[in-house]
N, C-alpha and C positions, 0 to 999 in steps of 0.2 A: 678776928682767929677763928670762936664761936660759930659768925653766921659766915663765913668763908667755909667754913666744913657743913655746915646747914645750908648752902645754899647748891654748894657739889654734889651733896646728899639727894639730895631734891633736884637734879639736874638725872643724877642716876635713875631716881624712882621715876622720873618724866619718861626714857629712853623705851622700855616694853612699848610704854602708850603710844605713844608716834609712831612707833615702826608698824602699832598695830590700826590703827586711822587709814594706813595706804588702804587695806581691803576690812574694812568697818561691814560687817553682816547688813547694817542697816547707817544708811547715810540721808539724816535725815534738810537735807541742809535746806532747804523751805517751811521746818516746822510745824509741818502737816499731824502728825502724828500726837500719841497720848503717851507718855510711860506705862501703862495698860500695855496696846496697842501692840508695841517697842518688845514688848515683856513679851508675848503674843507671837510675833513674827520669828525672835530670835529661836521658840523652845521647836518650829515646824523646824529651821533653819535649821539646827545642831540636829537635829534627830535624822533628814537628809545625808547631810553630810558624814555624820560618824554612818550612816545603812549604806552606802553610795559612793561615798569617796567624789563629791561633787562642790564642788561651792555654788552659793548661792546667798545672793547682795539682794538687799533695796532701796532707789536714791530716789533721792523729788530735792530738785532743783529749778530756781529760775534760769540759772546759765545758758543754758540752749539760747539762738538764734533765735525771735520770733520772722517764721519765713513758712512762705504754704510746702516746700519739700520733706517729705516724707524720707530721700536719702538721707538728707542732710539732718535729720531730727534718728535719723535709724546709727551713724556714724556716728555723733556725737555718746551714744551709746556704746557701742562699739566701742570707741577710741576710751572711756573712762573707763572699763573693762580693761583692756589692756594694761592703761598707764599706771589701773592702782593696787593691779597684782594678783588681779582672781583666777580663778583657776585650776584643777587639782592635776595633778597629772603631768605626762611628759605634753598629752593633747591639754591642757588645759583648762580641761571638763568643766564646765557651769557654768549659769545662766546669771541675767540682774536684770531686774525687775527696776522699769525709771517711770517714774512720771513727771513729764514735763509741764509743772506750772503756765512756763509764758504761751507754750506753745497749743496747752490745755488740752495734752495725746500723754497715753497710755505707750511704751515705748517698752519690747522686752529684746535682749540681746540670749542668743547660745553661743555655745559654745565647746570643741572636744566633742563627743560622747555624746552631752548633753542633743545636741545637736537631734542625733539618728532620733531623741524620744519624747521630739515637741514636734510630729505634725504638723500638717495644717490644718489640719483638723481641732487637733487639739490645741493648734497657738487660737483658734477663734471660741475657744473652748476658755479659757485662760483670760480672755479679755472682756466673753459678753457677761462671766459668774462677777467681775468687778466693776462693769460698766455702771451700771445704774448709783450702784455706792460713789464712782469719778464725780455722775452728775448731779448728784444732790451734797457734796462737798465732807461724803463722811471716806475719806480716803485711806482710814487706816484697815476699815474693814475691805475696804477695796484690794487694800497691797493683803490683810491676812486669806483673804477668800482663792487671789492666783497662786498664795502658799501650797495652803489647805489641796486645791486643785496638783498643780504641781507635785506634790506629794502621795496623792495616786496614784497619778502618771507612771509615775517611776516607779512605784509596789508594781499596777498593773506591765511594766518590764513596756521591750520595745511588739511597736502591731505589729502583727505578720504584714507583709506584702507593701510594707513603707519603703521609702528609697529618698534619696535624694536628687533634689535636681537644681539646674543653674538660674537664678531668679529673672535672671537678663536675660539670656535667651529660652530658656524652656527644655534645654540639656541637659540628657537623663546624665549624670554622677556617679550614684550605684544600680548595684543590681536587687532586687526584689531582693527585701530582709527573710529566710526563711525562719520560723523558729525553730522547726525539726533539723536535727543534725544532718550530714551526710549519712553516716552509720545506723540513724534511726532513721531517713527514710530510704536506707535501705533493707532495714530488719521490714520493713510495715507493707515494701509491694515483695518484696518472700511472701512473709504469710498470703499477703492477698494473692500471690499467685495461685498458692497451695489451697488455701480455701476454693481461689474458684475451681482446682481443678477436679475438684473433692465433690463438687454442685454438679460441678457436667459430668461425672461420672454415674453420679448418683441417678442424675436426671438422664440421661441416654440410656442408663441400664433398663427402670423401669419402661421408659416409650419402649425401648426393643424385646418386650418385656422375658429378658431374663431372669433366669432361675422361677419362673413362673407357670403353676400346668392354667391357666385360664386356656377357654376357648371362646375364641365370636361359634353364634346356633346363627349361621346364615337362612337359616329361616322361617325366621325368625325378624328380618330387618324391613319395616316400609319406610319409603319417606313420597310427601305430599304436598308436592309445590301450591300454593297461594297466589296468587294475579292479587296483583296490590294497585289502584293508581291512581295518587295525589298530583293536582297541578295545582303549581307553586304564581298567584296571583299575583303579589308586589314585594317590592325591599323598601326600606326608607332607612336609610345613614345619618348619622346625627356628627356633623363637625365638631367640636369645638376645641380651643388654642388655649394651649396651659401659660401660665404668662410663668417670663423664666426669673427666677432666682438671681438679683443682683447683689443680693453680700450688702449687712447692713454700712460699711465702712471698708475702709484704708488700713489694706492684709500688709503692706513694708514688700513689696516684689513678690505679692503673691500669685502666682500663671496663672491667667484664667482657664487655663484649657486644665490646670496639675490637676493630679488626684486630689481628696480629703487624705491619704492615705501621702502623697509626695511630703518631701522636706523642702523646702525655698530655704536655697545657700544663697549668701551673695558675699562681695567678698569689704572689710574695711578700706578706710585712703589707706592704712598700710600694705595691702592686701592676705594680710588673716582671713580665712573662708569664716563666716557667722552664719547664725539663723537665726531664725525670729523676726520682728516686723514690727508696723505703728499700726495701735489700733483706732479706733472712730475717735474724735476729739470730742470730749465733751465741755 
């Protein structure tokens, strides 16, 4: 009887853990992180979630099928995000950083309003700050570096002039993001017009000598022209081809002609919109 009661109590205690396991902050299935690294990651994630109300998770796995297709790798991360209950608010805002050990690739999946914070330039930065750590097998430091820069970007806010575009077609999906509100822009325009009018009135008055007693002495005016001849002998022009920056690796659906403030958006196999991409293989 006592054993049965103890078993029932144990099951009750395990229920909250089972519920939390579906959306744990750190899922180190590949066993890459130390206890101290996990603690560092959790502290950053807790700060982000408390301040910005967006989910952040880190996943390491050997479960992604071996493939050369970035689309398959990306879809695995997007689907994992969906099926494990990540995302805060009605739009399911959040980010998943995945280290795919089968394909040796880092992956970032963004959802909801988080998409608008991670422009193509910022996405590339997140991959770049972690690449050297991944290449040397220091996976914990790679994940911590990504989270540190992510927190920095969120504090900086959305980038002025950013916009979403379709990763497949390149079609723009949203207008340019303006940091100023419509009201603020209206006030700024009125102030600018008032200042311009004041300056025009002041300069115009000075040139027309309004209110001035100044008189020109026409008898004290002289002008002398000097002829100067210069001969143009020759011209030398050098032409140098500048190398095109082709980038360091795959960006998982980034449009080659997009601006760095563009935000590549794709759809998962379920049809839900996600941002992010696949970084260089390590």
